[in-house]
C-alpha positions, 0 to 999 in steps of 0.5 A, spaced: 190 803 305 197 801 306 200 799 313 207 798 315 210 795 321 217 797 324 221 795 330 224 800 334 230 798 339 232 804 343 238 804 347 242 809 351 249 812 349 255 813 353 253 821 353 246 819 356 243 821 349 238 816 346 239 812 340 234 808 336 235 803 331 229 801 327 228 795 323 222 794 318 217 789 317 219 785 324 216 778 325 209 777 327 211 772 332 217 776 335 217 775 343 219 780 348 224 775 350 227 775 343 228 782 343 231 783 350 236 778 348 238 781 341 238 788 345 243 785 350 248 782 345 248 789 341 250 792 348 255 787 350 258 786 344 259 793 342 256 792 335 253 799 334 257 805 335 252 811 333 256 817 332 262 814 335 259 813 342 258 807 345 251 804 347 251 803 354 244 800 356 237 798 353 232 803 354 226 800 351 223 797 344 216 798 341 212 796 335 210 802 331 204 800 326 203 805 321 197 806 316 197 811 310 190 812 307 191 816 300 186 820 297 185 820 289 184 828 288 184 827 281 191 831 280 
């Protein structure tokens, strides 16, 4: 079985659409405080401009844990 983890950072763009920044293999000991601090810096410093749209607010963050079980079908 193959497990993968991703950190999804969700922001609100100036056009009111959501923008998701997904980072692979986040640290196991990552805290909410660290995530919030980095997201605030991204907004304050205007670091990312997806589709030319400014990010204006932090929405939320999630750790996505995915398990994949492959079957040997003899193919």
